[in-house]
N, C-alpha and C positions, 0 to 999 in steps of 0.2 A: 438535328440542328436546323435543317432547312425548314421544317415545320415551325420551329420557334421563331425563326427570322420572319417567315411569312406572317405569323400571328402578331409579331411586334410591329411590322409595317402596317398591318390592318388596323391595329389599335391607334397608331399615329395618324392614320388616314381619318379614322372616325373622330378623333379629337380635333383634327384640323378642320373637318367639316363643321363640327359643333362650334368652334371658335368663329369661323367665317359666317355661320348662320346667325350668331349672336352679334357679331361686330362686322361692320361693312368694310373695315380696313385694318391693317396692322396698327396704324396710329390710334384708331378708335379702341382697339383691343388693349393697347398700352394704357390709355386713359382709364379704361374700365378696371384694369388690374391695379393701378395706383389708387383709385377710389376704394376698391375692395380692401386693400392693405390699410388705408387710412381709417376705414370703418372698423377694421379688426383692432387697430391700435387704440381707437376711442373706447372700445369695450374693455380692453386690457387696462387702460388708464383709469376707468371707472371702478373696476372690480379688483384690480391688482396694483393699486397705487402705493407709492412709498410713504410710509408714516414714520413718525419719530416718537420714542418713548416719552419725550418731554410733553407730549399732548395727552398722555394717558394719566388719568387721575388715580393716585394710589388708594387702595382700599385695605383696611386692616383685616387680617385673617380672623375668622370666627372659629371657635372651638367647641366641641362637645365635651372633650376631656383634654385639657392642655397638659403636656405637649404630645399626648398619645394619639388622640383621634380628632382630626380637623373637620369642621363642618364644610360640606360641599366638596369633599375630597374622598378618594378611595384609600382605604387602609386594609392591611392584611394581617390576620392573626393565625399563627401556625403553631403546631406542637404535636407531640406523639399522642396516640390514643390514650385517654384516661388521665391526661395531665391537667385538665381543667379548662379547656377552650370553651366548651359549652357553658360550663359553670360561670366563667367570666362574662360571657355574652349575656346570660340571663341576669347576672348581678348588675351589669351595666344597664340593661333594660329596666330593671327595678328602680335604679337611681334616676334614670332619665324620666320615667313616667311619673315619678313622685317629686321630682325637683330636688332630690337630696344631693349634697356635695359629694364629689368623687375624691379618692385619696390623692394627697400631695399636689393639690392645685389650689391657687387662690382666685381663679376665675369664677365668675358668677355661674351657679349651677344652671344647666339647661333643663327645661321642663316641657314635655310634650309626648306625642305618640311615637312608637317605634314599630317596625315590621320585623318579625323574626320568622324567617323561612327555613324550614328544616324538613328533611326526609328521614333522618336517622332516629328521631325521638318521637314517640307517640304523644299527641297533644293532651289526651286525658290523663294518662298515667305517668308521664315524664315531664312534660313542659309545664303544664298548669300547676301541679303541686310544687315544683321548684320555684316558679314565679311567685306563688303565694308565700312560700318560705322566705324568699328574698325581700318580701314586702312590696311587690310590684302592684301597680294599678292595672289589672288585667283588662280593663275596659279601654286601655290605651295601647295594648299590645296586639297587633294585627298580624294576619298571615294571608297570603293569596291562596284561596281554596281552589286549587287546580292541580290534579294528579300529575299531569305531564308538563308542568311549568318549566320553561327552558329559557336561560338567559340570552341565548342567541336569537331564538324565535320570538320571544315575548318581552323584548326590551321596552317597547312602547307601552305595554300593559303595566310593567313595573313602574315606569315613570308616572303613568296615570294614577296608579294606586298610591304612590308617594304623595302626589299632589292632593289626592282625595282626602287623605287623613292628616296631611301636614306633617309627615313623619320627620323627626329629627335625626333618626338613624335607622339603617337597614342592616340586618345581620343575615348573611347567607351561610347556612351551616348544614353540610359542608359545601364548598364551591363545586367540587367535582360531581355532586349529585344533580346539579342543575345545568350541566353542559353535556348535551347528547350529540353523538355523531361527529365529535371533534376530538382529535388527538391532543391532549393537554401538553404534550411535549413539542408540538409544532409551533414555533415562534409566531409565524404569520397568522395562524388561526386564533391563537390566544391573544395576540396583540389586538386583533379586530374586536374580540369580545370584551376584553378589559378596557379598551379605549371607549367602547360604547357605554360601559358603566361609569367611566370617568366623566363623560359628557352629561350623563343623567345626573350625577352628583353635582356638577357645576351648575346645571340649569335649575335644579330644585333647591340647592343649598343644603341637601341632606347628606349626612355622612354614610357612606356605604362601606361595610366591614365584611370582607370575604374571609371565611374560616376554612382552613385546610389542614390535612395531616402532613407531617414531615415524611420525606422519603427515607430510605434505609442507608443513605450515604453518611455514615457516622463520622467519617473523617473530613467531611466537607465543611466549608464555611457556613455559618448559620443561615446567611441570606440565600444560599443555594440549596438548603435542605427542604424548602417548600415543595409540595408536590406539583410536578408539571414544569412548564417552560419558565426560564428566568424572567421572561417578559411579564409574568404575573407580578413578580416583585418589582420589576422595573417601572410599571405603570402606577404602583401604589406610592402615595406620598409618605406613608408611615408603615413600617413592618414591625409587628410585635410577635413575640414567641413566648410560650409558657413551657416550663419544665419542672418536674418534681425534684426536690432536693432531699425530702424525707417522705415517709409514708403518707402523711396527710398535709404536707407543706409543698406548695407550688410557687414558683417565682415567675413574674412577668418581666420580660426584658424588651427594650426597644433596640432593634439592630439597624434600623434605617429611619431617618427623619429628614425630609427635604424642606421643611417649613420652619423648624425651630431647633433648639438644642435637644439632644437626646434626653429622654426622661430617666429618672432613677429606676433601678430595678426594684420591684415591689414584691413583698412576701404576702401570701394569702394562705389561710388555713382552710382546707376542704372539710366542711362540716358533715355531720351524719346525713343531713338533708341534701347533700351535694351542692350547697351554696357556699360561696367564698366569703370568709371573714378577713378583713385587712389586718395584718400584723405590724407592718412597718417597712422601712427601707432595708433592702438586702445589701449587705456590705461585705467587704473583704478585709481581713486583718492585715497588719503590716507585713507579715510573712507570706501573704497571698492566700492564706487559708480563709475559707468562707465563714462568715459570722452568721449564726442562726440560733435564735433562742431555743432552748430545749423544749419549752412549752410556753403556754400563755401565762403561766405563773411567773416564769422568768421575765417575760415581757412586761408584766404588771410591776414586777420589782424594779425594772429599769425605769419605767415611767414614774413610779413613786419617788425614786432617788433623784431623778431629774427635776421633778416638781418641788421637792423639799430642799433641794440643794441651796436655794437662795432664801430660805426662811419658811416659817409655818404656812400651811395651806388649809383651807377649809376641806373637810373630808368630802363634802358634796362635790367640790371641784375635781378632786382626785377620782371619785367614782364616775363622774361624767366623762372625764378624759379617757378613762379605761373603757367605758361603755362604747364610746365612739370607735374604738378599735376592736369591738366584739368580745371584750373580756367581762365575764360575769362577776357580780359582786362577791360571790363566795370565793372566787379565785383571787380577787383583790385583797380580801381579808386574810387569806393564807399567805400572800406575799408580804403583807404588812406585818404579820406575825414573824415571818422569817427574818425580816429586816430589823425587828425590834422597835418599830415605830411607836412613839408615845401618842396618846390621845388626851386632849383636855377639852373641857366644855366651857364655852364662853357665852355671852348673852345672845349672840346671833348664830349659835350652833357649835358643832364639834370641829376641833382643829387637830391636825396631825403635825408632828415634828420629829426630827431625827435626834438621837442621843448626842449630847455634846462630846 
């Protein structure tokens, strides 16, 4: 205790000598202290001034795919292995690079480059063949050619490459493969990494989509089934999940949307080439049972009935509507036969009609 007291007195003596050295008197020291405080307040008023939202000019939110993926924001796509996460990402890449419309949105299609970063799928035998099958412009699909690319250590590089190719979207597949030396269950570590991605998205206007596997907590709420800390989902403006409802049918659902209404749940068929074909909106019956067409033939029959319910339609219009949903002409003809649809030829082509 005596040693501590002596040390304390020594420190006080040193400080007193320093003050007297700098200031000739206590009064001068007081003036010096006031000026120092005023200077500090000036700096705070310059950098920490109070502003009002009435001075902020509102800007409309841009979208890559309304209301599922916002431009300049972070989104999360999760699901169990094999449920179609990668297939969806590559299908989206194909639409964006060719400017094709995405399902169930009236917004103008986005057209531009994307970055698809993956460690799970081989570029030559898995990624490129699926991109080609989906109709992508592969000259607009880029990746960062770096074996040890890491989101924590190479954030500046990611931002630079986004700006270099003007990417409209970045897909990180899967997220956990590009985070090294960090426990994904630690909120503080993941918040720092995810916040960095949020800032990159905001500065570049690029949509960043992180893809991850669900954990094994089958009884947990969907939002908490994503792998790692809940802060991953908390920083995302949109959280999407895919799950299989039949052998080759997967459903995309939106379980969080901080920028707009939740989107409809959408059905996709997983084709032989592992590319998704859009089937329609996934609905539930009045008794809570899930509605799911048994096949594309049933979906084609539903479309034909809807189109012909208010009168005759040109056969070409029906075929075009079915083609947009990935239904082949042969399937449409089979559904037409099942329904007993009649055909008649007019001057401008063939027309279909329902029996009276």
